[in-house]
C-alpha positions in Angstrom: 11.2 -9.0 -15.9 11.6 -9.9 -12.3 8.5 -10.4 -10.2 9.7 -8.0 -7.6 9.7 -5.2 -10.2 6.4 -6.5 -11.7 4.6 -6.1 -8.4 6.7 -3.1 -7.3 7.4 -4.4 -3.8 8.8 -1.9 -1.3 12.3 -2.3 0.0 11.1 -2.4 3.6 8.7 -5.2 2.8 11.4 -7.1 1.0 13.6 -6.7 4.1 10.8 -8.0 6.3 10.1 -11.0 4.1 13.8 -11.9 4.0 13.9 -11.8 7.8 10.9 -14.1 8.0 12.3 -16.5 5.3 15.6 -16.7 7.3 13.7 -17.5 10.5 11.7 -20.3 8.6 15.0 -22.2 8.1 15.4 -22.6 11.9 11.9 -23.7 13.1 9.6 -26.7 13.0 6.9 -27.4 10.4 4.1 -25.7 12.3 6.1 -22.6 13.0 6.9 -22.5 9.3 3.2 -22.4 8.5 2.7 -19.5 10.9 5.6 -17.7 9.4 4.2 -18.3 5.9 1.0 -16.6 7.1 3.1 -13.6 8.2 4.6 -13.4 4.7 1.2 -13.5 3.1 0.1 -10.7 5.4 3.1 -8.6 4.3 2.4 -9.3 0.6 -1.4 -8.8 0.8 -1.4 -5.1 -0.4 0.4 -6.1 -3.6 -2.3 -8.5 -5.0 0.2 -11.2 -5.9 -1.3 -13.8 -8.2 -1.3 -17.3 -6.7 0.8 -18.8 -9.5 3.5 -16.1 -9.0 3.8 -16.5 -5.2 6.2 -19.4 -5.1 8.6 -17.9 -7.7 8.4 -14.5 -6.0 9.3 -15.9 -2.6 12.3 -17.8 -4.2 13.4 -14.6 -5.8 13.1 -12.6 -2.6 14.9 -15.2 -0.5 17.9 -15.0 -2.9 18.3 -11.3 -2.0 19.4 -12.0 1.6 18.3 -8.6 2.8 18.2 -9.9 6.4 22.0 -9.7 6.6 22.5 -6.3 4.9 23.8 -3.9 7.5 22.6 -0.9 5.6 19.0 -2.1 5.7 19.3 -3.2 9.3 20.4 0.4 10.2 17.7 1.9 8.0 14.7 -0.2 9.2 16.0 -1.5 12.5 15.9 -5.2 13.6 12.6 -6.7 12.5 10.4 -8.2 15.3 8.7 -11.1 13.6 6.4 -11.7 16.5 4.9 -8.2 16.2 3.7 -9.0 12.6 0.1 -10.1 12.2 -0.6 -13.5 10.7 -2.9 -13.8 7.7 -5.3 -16.6 8.3 -6.6 -16.7 4.8 -9.9 -15.0 5.7 -10.8 -14.9 2.0 -11.3 -18.6 2.1 -12.1 -19.5 5.8 -14.9 -17.1 6.4 -17.1 -18.4 3.5 -16.3 -22.0 4.6 -17.6 -21.3 8.1 -20.7 -19.6 6.9 -21.4 -22.4 4.5 -20.9 -25.0 7.2 -23.2 -23.1 9.5 -26.0 -22.9 6.9 -25.5 -26.6 6.0 -26.0 -27.6 9.6 -28.9 -25.3 10.0 -30.7 -26.8 7.0 -29.9 -30.3 8.2 -31.3 -29.5 11.7 -34.6 -28.3 10.2 -34.9 -31.3 7.9 -34.4 -34.0 10.5 -35.9 -32.4 13.6 
């Protein structure tokens, strides 16, 4: 069973991901990381398991929806810059809160 069918990813989202994957081939390392965040933001409603993410992206990039004229006419040209970037808030917010509490405790212990 393909991962696309397993997670029931919408055709429009597949088109967007293919456009972003195509753009990743033409940019620098740091831009690739930003684009990866955009892909994660598109996939966030589907609750993709971490272990499936790499294989799913490979499977999606093989579709090459970014060059399908029917999809371009149906959804229009995709503006990558308009898509929000997922910053991984699930992991970064607790890290900042933990760091703040750690420094607060250290401040009270030594001052």
